[in-house]
C-alpha positions in Angstrom: 0.0 0.0 0.0 1.5 3.4 -0.9 2.5 5.8 1.9 -0.3 8.5 1.8 2.0 11.0 3.5 4.8 10.7 0.9 5.9 14.0 -0.5 4.9 16.1 2.4 7.5 18.2 4.2 6.3 17.1 7.6 6.2 13.5 8.9 3.0 11.8 9.4 3.2 12.1 13.2 2.9 15.9 13.0 0.2 15.8 10.3 -1.8 13.3 12.3 -1.4 15.3 15.5 -2.5 18.6 13.8 -5.6 16.9 12.4 -6.4 15.3 15.8 -6.1 18.6 17.6 -8.3 20.4 15.1 -11.1 17.8 15.2 -11.0 16.7 18.8 -11.0 20.1 20.5 -12.7 23.4 20.0 -9.7 24.9 18.3 -9.5 27.1 15.2 -6.9 26.4 12.5 -4.9 29.4 13.9 -5.0 27.9 17.4 -3.5 24.6 16.1 -0.9 26.6 14.3 0.0 28.4 17.5 0.2 25.1 19.5 2.5 23.5 17.0 4.7 26.7 16.9 5.1 26.5 20.7 6.5 23.0 20.1 8.9 24.2 17.5 6.9 23.2 14.4 6.4 26.1 12.0 3.5 25.5 9.7 0.8 27.7 8.3 -2.9 27.3 9.2 -3.6 26.9 5.4 -1.4 23.8 5.4 -3.3 22.5 8.5 -6.6 23.0 6.6 -5.3 21.1 3.7 -4.2 18.2 5.9 -7.6 18.1 7.4 -9.3 17.9 4.0 -6.9 15.3 2.7 -6.6 13.0 5.7 -9.5 13.8 8.0 -12.0 11.5 6.3 -9.4 8.8 5.9 -8.8 8.8 9.7 -12.5 8.9 10.3 -13.2 5.9 8.0 -10.5 3.9 9.7 -12.0 4.7 13.1 -15.4 3.6 11.8 -13.9 0.2 10.8 -12.4 -0.2 14.3 -15.4 0.9 16.3 -17.2 -1.7 18.5 -20.4 -3.2 17.3 -23.2 -0.5 17.5 -25.7 -0.8 20.3 -29.2 -2.0 19.6 -30.9 1.3 20.5 -30.4 4.1 18.1 -31.3 7.8 18.7 -31.9 9.8 15.6 -32.4 13.6 15.2 -31.9 16.4 12.7 -30.9 20.0 13.2 -30.8 22.9 10.8 -27.5 24.4 9.6 -27.1 27.3 7.3 -25.1 26.9 4.1 -24.6 30.1 2.1 -27.6 31.6 3.9 -30.0 28.7 3.1 -31.3 26.3 5.7 -30.2 22.6 5.3 -30.5 19.7 7.7 -27.9 17.7 9.5 -29.2 14.2 10.2 -27.4 12.4 13.0 -27.6 9.0 14.7 -26.0 7.7 17.9 -26.4 4.5 19.9 -27.3 4.2 23.5 -23.7 4.6 24.5 -23.4 7.9 22.7 -21.3 6.5 19.8 -21.9 8.5 16.6 -23.2 6.0 14.0 -23.3 8.4 11.0 -24.3 11.8 9.8 -25.9 13.1 6.6 -26.3 16.7 5.3 -29.4 17.1 3.2 -31.6 20.0 1.8 -34.8 18.6 3.2 -36.2 16.7 6.2 -39.1 14.9 4.4 -39.7 11.2 4.1 -37.3 10.7 1.2 -34.5 12.4 3.2 -35.3 10.1 6.2 -35.2 7.1 3.9 -31.8 8.1 2.5 -30.5 8.5 6.1 -31.8 5.1 7.1 -30.2 3.5 4.1 -26.9 5.2 4.9 -27.0 3.9 8.4 -27.6 0.3 7.2 -25.0 0.3 4.5 -21.9 -1.9 4.8 -23.9 -4.7 6.4 -24.8 -2.9 9.7 -27.5 -4.8 11.5 -30.8 -3.1 12.1 -31.4 -1.9 15.7 -33.9 -3.3 18.2 -35.3 0.2 18.9 -35.1 3.7 17.3 -35.9 6.8 19.3 -36.8 10.0 17.4 -38.8 13.2 17.9 -42.3 13.4 16.5 -41.3 14.3 13.0 -43.7 12.3 10.7 -41.0 11.6 8.2 -39.3 9.1 10.6 -42.4 7.0 11.0 -43.1 7.0 7.2 -39.5 6.0 6.4 -39.4 3.4 9.1 -42.5 1.6 7.8 -40.7 1.0 4.5 -37.1 0.3 5.6 -37.3 -0.9 9.3 -40.8 -2.4 9.6 -39.9 -4.7 12.4 -38.1 -2.2 14.6 -39.7 -0.7 17.6 -40.2 3.1 17.2 -40.4 5.4 20.2 -41.3 9.0 19.5 -40.8 11.6 22.2 -38.9 14.8 22.4 -38.0 14.0 26.0 -36.3 10.6 25.3 -33.7 12.0 22.9 -31.5 14.1 25.1 -28.5 11.9 24.3 -28.4 13.0 20.7 -29.3 16.6 21.5 -26.0 16.7 23.5 -24.2 15.1 20.5 -25.1 18.1 18.3 -23.3 20.6 20.6 -19.8 20.1 19.2 -21.1 20.7 15.7 -22.8 23.9 16.8 -19.5 25.1 18.3 -17.6 24.3 15.1 -20.2 25.9 12.9 -19.9 29.2 14.8 -16.1 29.0 14.7 -16.0 28.3 10.9 -18.6 31.1 10.3 -20.9 28.5 8.8 -20.3 26.1 6.0 -19.8 27.0 2.3 -21.4 24.0 0.6 -23.2 20.7 1.3 -20.1 18.9 0.1 -17.8 20.8 2.5 -20.2 20.3 5.4 -20.6 16.6 4.8 -16.8 16.1 4.4 -15.9 18.1 7.5 -18.7 16.8 9.8 -18.1 13.2 8.8 -14.6 13.4 10.0 -15.3 15.7 12.9 -18.2 13.7 14.4 -16.2 10.4 14.2 -12.9 11.8 15.6 -14.4 14.0 18.3 -16.6 11.2 19.7 -13.7 8.8 19.7 -11.7 10.6 22.3 -14.3 12.8 24.0 -15.7 10.0 26.2 -18.8 10.6 28.5 -16.6 10.6 31.6 -19.3 11.8 34.0 -21.1 8.4 33.6 -18.1 6.1 34.5 -15.7 5.8 37.4 -12.3 7.5 37.0 -10.3 4.3 36.8 -12.6 3.0 34.0 -12.4 6.3 32.2 -8.6 6.3 32.2 -8.6 2.7 30.9 -11.1 3.6 28.1 -9.2 6.8 27.3 -5.9 4.9 26.9 -7.6 2.3 24.7 -8.9 5.2 22.5 -5.4 6.6 22.2 -4.0 3.3 21.2 -6.6 2.9 18.5 -6.0 6.5 17.3 -2.2 5.9 17.0 -2.8 2.7 15.1 -5.3 4.4 12.8 -2.9 7.3 12.2 -0.1 4.7 11.6 2.1 6.2 14.4 4.6 3.9 16.0 3.9 3.4 19.7 7.0 3.8 21.9 6.7 1.4 24.8 
């Protein structure tokens, strides 16, 4: 397999660390540039942006392949985002453990849009869940009848707090980036951001400190493996 970082002035460890910083924390490109400069790495924020575009989705796809089997209870929701002044919708699904399953940016939130999102969630051989939890948007029920007819469907605005929380990092990044420029850019960025952010930002308030540190170390090991960084024992 060819080395994807070949031809770059910086080694893959620095490139991977810059992309990791940008997606896992609420940092701007210039913030990442400053952090690297403090460590003796002089690189422009434009280069960091290019690294994110080129490698972000590759890292996210590798993390998706390494993720544990999704839980059997899925929470689905959609929020509006503005792209060039027009309202679009970000569809998101997480399991009962808060793991992001997938996202999809679309122009509408009708039945066809819900069907496309269900089909994306089930692509790649993913098993259907036991339960899906949504708000009372009728498009979910209509799409579920066709694609997930045997799955239990719970509709309540109060049962979906878990995914409402999952939207918050996206809102922060949307404000920081001064909104998205196109559907393609939003889909590309958020696919990487949602996967990488949720991989390391564990829900620490729900688990004991010892378990949290163990899970955190495991997440770091997976990340280093995904980014093809040699681990020094």
